[in-house]
N, CA, C and O atoms as a DFTB+ gen file, in Angstrom:
400 C
 N C O
     1  1       0.762      -1.267       0.048
     2  2       0.010      -0.106      -0.035
     3  2       0.878       1.271      -0.022
     4  3       0.588       2.233      -0.734
     5  1       2.020       1.240       0.911
     6  2       2.774       2.452       1.024
     7  2       3.514       2.617      -0.416
     8  3       3.676       3.730      -0.917
     9  1       3.947       1.416      -1.038
    10  2       4.522       1.738      -2.242
    11  2       3.692       2.404      -3.314
    12  3       4.144       3.221      -4.117
    13  1       2.371       1.966      -3.258
    14  2       1.479       2.333      -4.231
    15  2       1.089       3.843      -4.115
    16  3       0.774       4.520      -5.094
    17  1       1.134       4.285      -2.907
    18  2       0.991       5.857      -2.606
    19  2       2.257       6.547      -2.843
    20  3       2.218       7.724      -3.199
    21  1       3.362       5.957      -2.689
    22  2       4.600       6.742      -2.943
    23  2       4.683       6.729      -4.529
    24  3       5.157       7.747      -5.033
    25  1       4.333       5.832      -5.279
    26  2       4.201       5.772      -6.821
    27  2       3.405       6.923      -7.259
    28  3       3.822       7.752      -8.068
    29  1       2.077       6.959      -6.623
    30  2       1.205       8.133      -7.009
    31  2       1.836       9.426      -6.570
    32  3       1.716      10.372      -7.348
    33  1       2.329       9.567      -5.724
    34  2       3.022      10.985      -5.227
    35  2       4.121      11.351      -6.278
    36  3       4.141      12.508      -6.697
    37  1       4.988      10.492      -6.707
    38  2       5.891      10.561      -7.437
    39  2       5.369      11.095      -9.004
    40  3       5.828      12.048      -9.634
    41  1       4.402      10.281      -9.361
    42  2       3.590      10.728     -10.549
    43  2       2.974      12.117     -10.477
    44  3       3.008      12.887     -11.437
    45  1       2.489      12.372      -9.477
    46  2       1.773      13.591      -9.318
    47  2       2.735      14.718      -9.347
    48  3       2.388      15.765      -9.893
    49  1       3.941      14.605      -8.800
    50  2       5.104      15.516      -8.696
    51  2       5.592      15.741     -10.118
    52  3       5.884      16.839     -10.592
    53  1       5.647      14.505     -10.776
    54  2       6.230      14.613     -12.170
    55  2       5.208      15.480     -13.043
    56  3       5.725      16.239     -13.863
    57  1       4.029      15.454     -12.969
    58  2       2.910      16.084     -13.517
    59  2       3.106      17.620     -13.231
    60  3       3.058      18.430     -14.156
    61  1       3.310      17.971     -12.030
    62  2       3.311      19.362     -11.547
    63  2       4.662      19.897     -12.157
    64  3       4.673      21.064     -12.548
    65  1       5.775      19.149     -12.263
    66  2       6.976      19.458     -12.784
    67  2       6.748      19.990     -14.379
    68  3       7.079      21.063     -14.884
    69  1       6.120      18.938     -14.918
    70  2       5.930      18.980     -16.391
    71  2       5.106      20.376     -16.755
    72  3       5.406      21.041     -17.747
    73  1       3.986      20.765     -15.806
    74  2       3.110      21.941     -16.071
    75  2       3.823      22.961     -15.932
    76  3       3.538      23.974     -16.571
    77  1       4.904      22.936     -15.075
    78  2       5.583      24.139     -14.498
    79  2       6.597      24.525     -15.725
    80  3       6.760      25.714     -16.000
    81  1       7.289      23.483     -16.472
    82  2       8.129      23.613     -17.342
    83  2       7.343      24.118     -18.536
    84  3       7.941      24.959     -19.207
    85  1       6.117      23.777     -18.945
    86  2       5.330      24.042     -20.015
    87  2       4.855      25.603     -19.827
    88  3       4.898      26.472     -20.698
    89  1       4.451      25.728     -18.648
    90  2       4.200      27.216     -18.231
    91  2       5.343      27.960     -18.534
    92  3       5.123      28.901     -19.296
    93  1       6.453      27.824     -18.178
    94  2       7.686      28.648     -18.567
    95  2       8.010      28.923     -19.895
    96  3       8.318      30.033     -20.329
    97  1       7.920      27.704     -20.637
    98  2       8.177      27.712     -22.071
    99  2       7.120      28.527     -22.812
   100  3       7.477      29.236     -23.753
   101  1       5.593      28.454     -22.370
   102  2       4.658      29.240     -22.844
   103  2       5.080      30.743     -22.627
   104  3       5.152      31.529     -23.571
   105  1       5.331      31.061     -21.433
   106  2       5.596      32.536     -21.004
   107  2       6.957      32.992     -22.026
   108  3       6.957      34.128     -22.500
   109  1       7.863      32.237     -22.264
   110  2       8.891      32.676     -23.141
   111  2       8.574      32.803     -24.368
   112  3       9.111      33.721     -24.988
   113  1       7.564      31.873     -25.101
   114  2       7.117      32.298     -26.409
   115  2       6.241      33.361     -26.559
   116  3       6.071      33.925     -27.640
   117  1       5.634      33.688     -25.453
   118  2       4.616      34.698     -25.554
   119  2       5.662      36.184     -25.469
   120  3       5.360      37.180     -26.127
   121  1       6.689      36.155     -24.724
   122  2       7.686      37.270     -24.616
   123  2       8.317      37.525     -25.741
   124  3       8.707      38.661     -26.009
   125  1       8.543      36.201     -26.757
   126  2       9.218      36.171     -27.922
   127  2       8.272      36.944     -29.032
   128  3       8.699      37.271     -30.139
   129  1       7.025      37.171     -28.610
   130  2       6.135      37.726     -29.755
   131  2       5.120      36.768     -30.251
   132  3       4.440      37.148     -31.204
   133  1       4.925      35.693     -29.806
   134  2       3.962      34.768     -30.196
   135  2       2.527      34.982     -29.501
   136  3       2.477      35.323     -28.319
   137  1       1.489      34.797     -30.176
   138  2       0.165      34.958     -29.676
   139  2      -0.082      34.035     -28.382
   140  3       0.731      33.113     -28.307
   141  1      -1.009      34.087     -27.373
   142  2      -1.053      33.227     -26.395
   143  2      -1.529      31.954     -26.784
   144  3      -1.120      30.922     -26.253
   145  1      -2.337      31.977     -27.648
   146  2      -2.990      30.708     -28.144
   147  2      -1.943      29.811     -28.989
   148  3      -2.029      28.592     -28.837
   149  1      -0.985      30.309     -29.845
   150  2       0.169      29.602     -30.467
   151  2       0.995      29.158     -29.382
   152  3       1.319      27.971     -29.324
   153  1       1.403      30.056     -28.442
   154  2       2.405      29.766     -27.449
   155  2       1.913      28.572     -26.569
   156  3       2.657      27.666     -26.192
   157  1       0.707      28.656     -26.310
   158  2       0.212      27.580     -25.278
   159  2       0.450      26.159     -26.158
   160  3       1.040      25.170     -25.723
   161  1      -0.022      26.263     -27.216
   162  2      -0.116      25.059     -28.234
   163  2       1.324      24.566     -28.363
   164  3       1.529      23.392     -28.055
   165  1       2.449      25.391     -28.822
   166  2       3.549      25.112     -29.011
   167  2       4.260      24.595     -28.029
   168  3       5.044      23.694     -28.328
   169  1       4.162      25.041     -26.607
   170  2       4.715      24.652     -25.403
   171  2       4.450      23.545     -25.196
   172  3       5.385      22.817     -24.863
   173  1       3.140      22.982     -25.299
   174  2       2.715      21.552     -25.031
   175  2       3.634      20.608     -25.785
   176  3       4.264      19.691     -25.260
   177  1       3.643      20.929     -27.066
   178  2       4.160      19.902     -28.040
   179  2       5.848      20.018     -27.857
   180  3       6.529      19.001     -27.984
   181  1       6.416      21.216     -27.576
   182  2       7.832      21.202     -27.492
   183  2       8.153      20.657     -26.130
   184  3       9.214      20.032     -26.130
   185  1       7.587      20.708     -25.054
   186  2       7.942      20.259     -23.784
   187  2       7.861      18.631     -23.800
   188  3       8.505      18.051     -22.926
   189  1       7.231      17.974     -24.588
   190  2       6.956      16.589     -24.895
   191  2       7.997      16.072     -25.524
   192  3       8.279      14.881     -25.391
   193  1       8.753      16.957     -26.345
   194  2       9.751      16.468     -27.354
   195  2      11.406      16.915     -26.961
   196  3      12.419      16.290     -27.275
   197  1      11.335      17.927     -26.342
   198  2      12.743      18.606     -26.083
   199  2      13.269      18.370     -24.691
   200  3      12.507      18.183     -23.742
   201  1      14.617      18.382     -24.576
   202  2      15.147      18.101     -23.370
   203  2      14.979      19.691     -22.551
   204  3      14.567      20.739     -23.046
   205  1      15.411      19.456     -21.275
   206  2      15.542      20.848     -20.548
   207  2      16.565      21.737     -21.081
   208  3      16.395      22.955     -21.141
   209  1      17.689      21.111     -21.494
   210  2      18.808      21.681     -21.985
   211  2      18.444      22.408     -23.374
   212  3      18.954      23.500     -23.626
   213  1      17.672      21.871     -24.155
   214  2      17.204      22.308     -25.497
   215  2      16.257      23.583     -25.157
   216  3      16.356      24.692     -25.682
   217  1      15.409      23.229     -24.264
   218  2      14.492      24.472     -23.852
   219  2      15.170      25.574     -23.233
   220  3      14.689      26.697     -23.384
   221  1      16.243      25.415     -22.542
   222  2      17.125      26.530     -22.105
   223  2      17.549      27.320     -23.054
   224  3      17.473      28.543     -22.937
   225  1      18.027      26.758     -24.069
   226  2      18.734      27.299     -25.345
   227  2      17.673      28.252     -25.851
   228  3      18.043      29.394     -26.123
   229  1      16.417      27.933     -26.010
   230  2      15.204      28.545     -26.449
   231  2      14.881      29.951     -25.561
   232  3      14.574      31.070     -25.972
   233  1      15.043      29.529     -24.397
   234  2      14.871      30.650     -23.448
   235  2      15.788      31.882     -23.787
   236  3      15.404      33.051     -23.783
   237  1      17.049      31.450     -24.079
   238  2      17.859      32.637     -24.331
   239  2      18.020      33.268     -25.549
   240  3      18.897      34.100     -25.786
   241  1      17.022      32.805     -26.468
   242  2      16.856      33.625     -27.678
   243  2      16.420      35.078     -27.403
   244  3      15.583      35.390     -26.556
   245  1      17.049      35.893     -28.178
   246  2      16.886      37.382     -28.104
   247  2      16.637      37.863     -29.572
   248  3      17.061      37.195     -30.515
   249  1      15.934      39.049     -29.760
   250  2      15.892      39.543     -31.008
   251  2      14.414      40.038     -31.206
   252  3      13.508      39.748     -30.424
   253  1      14.255      40.839     -32.367
   254  2      13.008      41.321     -32.623
   255  2      12.217      40.311     -33.475
   256  3      12.413      40.263     -34.690
   257  1      11.221      39.408     -32.797
   258  2      10.627      38.398     -33.454
   259  2       9.099      38.964     -33.480
   260  3       8.378      39.111     -32.494
   261  1       8.782      39.241     -34.796
   262  2       7.464      39.824     -35.048
   263  2       6.609      38.815     -35.494
   264  3       5.419      39.127     -35.500
   265  1       6.898      37.673     -35.875
   266  2       6.101      36.562     -36.355
   267  2       6.584      35.191     -36.173
   268  3       7.739      34.967     -35.811
   269  1       5.713      34.249     -36.421
   270  2       6.231      32.807     -35.975
   271  2       7.429      32.436     -37.045
   272  3       8.283      31.599     -36.751
   273  1       7.423      33.149     -38.352
   274  2       8.564      32.834     -39.267
   275  2       9.901      33.348     -38.490
   276  3      10.927      32.669     -38.533
   277  1       9.844      34.541     -37.799
   278  2      10.897      35.236     -37.206
   279  2      11.371      34.125     -36.117
   280  3      12.544      33.763     -36.026
   281  1      10.336      33.637     -35.316
   282  2      10.837      32.788     -34.325
   283  2      11.578      31.581     -34.576
   284  3      12.608      31.282     -33.971
   285  1      10.957      30.792     -35.611
   286  2      11.563      29.862     -36.251
   287  2      12.942      29.993     -36.699
   288  3      13.826      29.159     -36.503
   289  1      13.072      31.220     -37.381
   290  2      14.427      31.664     -38.021
   291  2      15.384      31.832     -36.758
   292  3      16.544      31.435     -36.863
   293  1      14.973      32.367     -35.647
   294  2      15.837      32.510     -34.539
   295  2      16.372      31.129     -33.948
   296  3      17.537      30.957     -33.588
   297  1      15.369      30.174     -33.898
   298  2      15.700      28.850     -33.386
   299  2      16.544      28.032     -34.500
   300  3      17.300      27.140     -34.115
   301  1      16.437      28.293     -35.709
   302  2      17.484      27.873     -36.720
   303  2      18.963      28.270     -36.211
   304  3      19.870      27.442     -36.130
   305  1      19.084      29.478     -35.915
   306  2      20.513      30.049     -35.453
   307  2      21.058      29.499     -34.392
   308  3      22.264      29.676     -34.219
   309  1      20.354      28.768     -33.514
   310  2      20.746      28.200     -32.443
   311  2      21.707      26.831     -32.801
   312  3      22.700      26.598     -32.112
   313  1      21.365      26.049     -33.813
   314  2      22.133      25.227     -34.284
   315  2      21.674      23.946     -33.984
   316  3      22.301      23.011     -34.483
   317  1      20.746      23.712     -33.300
   318  2      20.561      22.124     -32.976
   319  2      19.152      21.783     -33.973
   320  3      18.087      22.395     -34.064
   321  1      19.586      20.692     -34.578
   322  2      18.569      20.338     -35.692
   323  2      17.344      19.757     -35.030
   324  3      16.291      19.980     -35.628
   325  1      17.273      19.087     -33.965
   326  2      16.236      18.438     -33.438
   327  2      15.517      19.661     -32.905
   328  3      14.343      19.786     -33.254
   329  1      16.012      20.524     -32.162
   330  2      15.197      21.687     -31.846
   331  2      14.383      22.480     -32.764
   332  3      13.232      22.867     -32.565
   333  1      15.194      22.700     -33.908
   334  2      14.469      23.267     -35.163
   335  2      13.394      22.486     -35.579
   336  3      12.275      22.973     -35.741
   337  1      13.687      21.128     -35.792
   338  2      12.619      20.300     -36.193
   339  2      11.320      20.376     -35.412
   340  3      10.229      20.622     -35.927
   341  1      11.531      20.147     -34.143
   342  2      10.382      20.135     -33.261
   343  2       9.697      21.482     -33.219
   344  3       8.467      21.509     -33.216
   345  1      10.409      22.617     -33.187
   346  2       9.841      23.812     -33.194
   347  2       9.174      24.167     -34.478
   348  3       8.020      24.585     -34.373
   349  1       9.673      24.079     -35.632
   350  2       8.906      23.919     -36.889
   351  2       7.902      23.218     -36.895
   352  3       6.854      23.828     -37.111
   353  1       7.825      22.006     -36.714
   354  2       6.691      21.199     -36.829
   355  2       5.468      21.805     -35.804
   356  3       4.288      21.970     -36.112
   357  1       6.061      22.061     -34.602
   358  2       4.903      22.774     -33.713
   359  2       4.136      23.962     -34.149
   360  3       2.953      24.232     -33.942
   361  1       5.160      24.700     -34.876
   362  2       4.685      25.929     -35.354
   363  2       3.658      25.742     -36.444
   364  3       2.658      26.455     -36.532
   365  1       3.930      24.803     -37.230
   366  2       2.888      24.441     -38.356
   367  2       1.708      23.831     -37.862
   368  3       0.609      24.189     -38.287
   369  1       1.856      22.737     -36.806
   370  2       0.732      22.234     -36.348
   371  2      -0.204      23.124     -35.648
   372  3      -1.430      23.032     -35.713
   373  1       0.468      24.005     -34.964
   374  2      -0.437      25.118     -34.162
   375  2      -1.067      26.115     -34.972
   376  3      -2.264      26.393     -34.905
   377  1      -0.154      26.697     -35.815
   378  2      -0.995      27.849     -36.815
   379  2      -1.848      27.281     -37.642
   380  3      -2.789      27.992     -37.994
   381  1      -1.792      26.133     -38.084
   382  2      -2.903      25.632     -38.927
   383  2      -4.345      24.986     -38.149
   384  3      -5.476      24.783     -38.591
   385  1      -3.843      24.812     -37.040
   386  2      -5.114      24.404     -36.242
   387  2      -5.051      22.976     -36.001
   388  3      -5.863      22.520     -35.195
   389  1      -4.183      22.148     -36.591
   390  2      -4.128      20.785     -36.421
   391  2      -3.656      20.284     -35.220
   392  3      -3.719      19.068     -35.039
   393  1      -3.176      21.036     -34.334
   394  2      -2.923      20.600     -32.830
   395  2      -3.327      21.808     -31.923
   396  3      -2.489      22.644     -31.587
   397  1      -4.602      21.872     -31.548
   398  2      -4.844      22.763     -30.665
   399  2      -5.371      22.126     -29.491
   400  3      -5.677      22.801     -28.507
């Protein structure tokens, strides 16, 4: 019984951590100039696929990003092919409404 409760506690904590990371990624995307709706959608997809280290690189992005294309171009300059692929696919899925 105690093991089951401990397992549930670990799973609940993991879910809280995932939600906190997703919330931070979403805030970073909004600060970069994306709409709340696109940022929320993209954050969910990106947190599922990228490592914490990759997400930190995205948090460090600077520059004038007026559009989704500007953001994807900034990610391209990071030089991480996986991060670019995940970000670009999330951008397409979210802006087309395929992943809401």
